[in-house]
C-alpha positions in Angstrom: 144.2 22.1 66.7 142.7 24.5 64.3 143.8 24.4 60.7 144.8 27.4 58.6 143.1 27.4 55.2 145.1 29.8 53.1 146.7 27.8 50.3 145.2 27.8 46.8 145.1 24.6 44.8 147.7 26.0 42.4 150.1 27.0 45.2 149.7 23.6 46.8 150.3 21.8 43.5 153.5 23.9 43.0 154.8 23.3 46.5 154.1 19.5 46.2 155.4 19.3 42.6 152.1 17.8 41.4 149.3 18.9 39.2 146.1 20.6 40.3 144.2 17.5 39.3 146.3 15.5 41.8 145.4 18.1 44.4 141.8 17.5 43.6 142.3 13.7 44.0 143.9 14.3 47.4 141.0 16.4 48.4 138.5 13.7 47.2 140.4 10.9 48.9 140.7 12.9 52.2 144.4 13.5 52.2 143.8 17.2 52.2 141.0 19.1 53.8 139.6 22.2 52.2 137.2 25.1 52.4 135.4 26.8 49.6 135.6 30.6 49.7 133.9 32.6 46.9 133.9 29.5 44.7 137.6 29.0 45.2 139.0 25.9 46.9 141.5 26.6 49.7 143.4 23.8 51.4 145.0 23.6 54.8 148.6 24.9 55.1 149.6 22.3 57.8 148.4 19.4 55.6 150.3 20.7 52.6 153.5 21.1 54.7 153.1 17.6 56.1 152.6 16.1 52.6 155.6 18.1 51.4 157.8 16.6 54.1 156.5 13.1 53.3 157.3 13.6 49.6 160.7 15.0 50.4 161.6 11.9 52.5 160.4 9.7 49.6 162.5 11.7 47.1 165.7 11.3 49.1 168.3 9.1 47.6 169.0 5.9 49.5 172.1 6.1 51.6 174.6 3.3 51.1 177.6 2.8 53.1 180.9 1.5 51.7 182.4 -0.9 54.1 186.1 -1.2 53.8 187.8 -3.4 56.2 191.2 -5.0 55.8 190.7 -7.6 58.5 187.5 -9.2 57.1 187.6 -9.4 53.3 185.0 -12.0 53.2 182.4 -9.8 54.9 183.1 -6.9 52.5 182.8 -9.3 49.5 179.4 -10.6 50.6 178.2 -7.0 51.3 179.4 -5.9 47.9 177.7 -8.8 46.1 174.5 -8.1 48.1 174.5 -4.5 47.1 175.2 -5.4 43.5 172.3 -7.8 43.4 170.0 -5.2 45.0 171.2 -2.6 42.5 170.6 -5.1 39.6 167.1 -5.8 40.9 166.5 -2.1 41.1 167.8 -1.6 37.6 165.5 -4.3 36.4 162.5 -2.8 38.1 163.3 0.6 36.5 163.7 -1.0 33.1 160.3 -2.7 33.5 158.8 0.6 34.6 160.1 2.4 31.5 158.8 -0.5 29.3 155.4 -0.2 30.8 155.5 3.6 30.5 156.5 3.3 26.8 153.7 0.8 26.1 151.1 3.1 27.8 152.5 6.0 25.8 152.0 4.0 22.6 148.5 3.1 23.7 147.6 6.7 24.4 149.1 7.7 21.0 146.9 5.2 19.3 143.8 6.3 21.2 144.6 9.9 20.3 144.7 8.9 16.6 141.3 7.2 16.9 139.9 10.3 18.7 141.3 12.5 16.0 139.7 10.4 13.2 136.4 10.4 15.1 136.5 14.2 15.5 137.1 14.5 11.7 134.2 12.2 11.0 132.0 14.2 13.4 133.0 17.4 11.6 132.1 15.9 8.3 128.7 14.7 9.5 128.0 18.1 11.1 128.7 19.7 7.7 126.4 17.3 5.9 123.7 17.9 8.5 124.0 21.7 7.9 123.5 21.2 4.2 120.6 18.8 4.5 117.0 19.8 4.4 114.5 18.3 6.8 111.9 16.0 5.2 108.9 18.2 6.1 110.7 21.3 4.7 111.7 19.3 1.6 108.0 18.2 1.0 106.9 21.8 1.4 109.5 23.0 -1.1 108.6 20.2 -3.5 104.9 21.1 -3.2 105.6 24.8 -3.8 107.7 24.0 -6.8 105.0 21.8 -8.3 102.4 24.6 -7.8 104.8 27.1 -9.4 105.3 24.7 -12.3 101.6 24.3 -12.9 101.2 28.1 -12.9 104.0 28.5 -15.4 102.6 25.7 -17.6 99.1 27.4 -17.6 100.8 30.8 -18.5 102.7 29.1 -21.3 99.5 27.6 -22.8 97.8 31.0 -22.6 100.8 32.6 -24.3 100.8 29.9 -27.0 97.1 30.4 -27.6 97.5 34.2 -27.8 100.4 33.8 -30.3 98.3 31.5 -32.5 95.4 34.0 -32.4 97.8 36.8 -33.3 99.2 34.8 -36.2 95.7 34.1 -37.5 94.8 37.8 -37.2 98.0 38.8 -39.1 97.3 36.3 -41.8 93.8 37.7 -42.2 95.0 41.3 -42.3 97.7 40.3 -44.8 95.1 38.6 -47.0 92.8 41.5 -46.8 95.6 43.9 -47.6 96.6 41.9 -50.6 93.0 41.7 -51.7 92.6 45.5 -51.5 95.9 46.0 -53.4 94.7 43.6 -56.1 91.4 45.5 -56.3 93.2 48.8 -56.5 95.5 47.5 -59.3 92.5 46.3 -61.2 90.7 49.7 -60.9 93.9 51.4 -62.1 94.3 49.2 -65.1 90.7 49.6 -66.2 90.3 53.2 -65.6 
């Protein structure tokens, strides 16, 4: 019997009321066969229909019969207590299931908090790394800064020496000017 491959993963998931990840697991486990066409996974129509029927039979509510007999009251009482105990056991199992589900939900919530904190820490570390300078780059920059400092210090000493020489020249010119003024005043007073 040849299979018809014409159902996408999404359509199969919708028909079976499951997620596409579940469809992927069914494919991996061999519950569904598939073909890849243009990088798209297509599953067999017959297998999806068969699984849908199986799921529908599992989803059906259990049928219970109510026995009412006036002639045998003891039978009806024993059946009623039997049904009550089976319903109680089912209720207990459902309660246990929901407790387990709540515990798992809390565990997932705690793990999500840890993941969130770790993501924040990674972000902080990435920011620090972006602002950090690599050691070789730092050494190069430090060396360049030291060379620039030495150049500036040599320029500063040159400028200081030039200022001292200019001050000395100015003092000499001032002294000579005062001397000429004094000589001029002397000649004017004598002559």
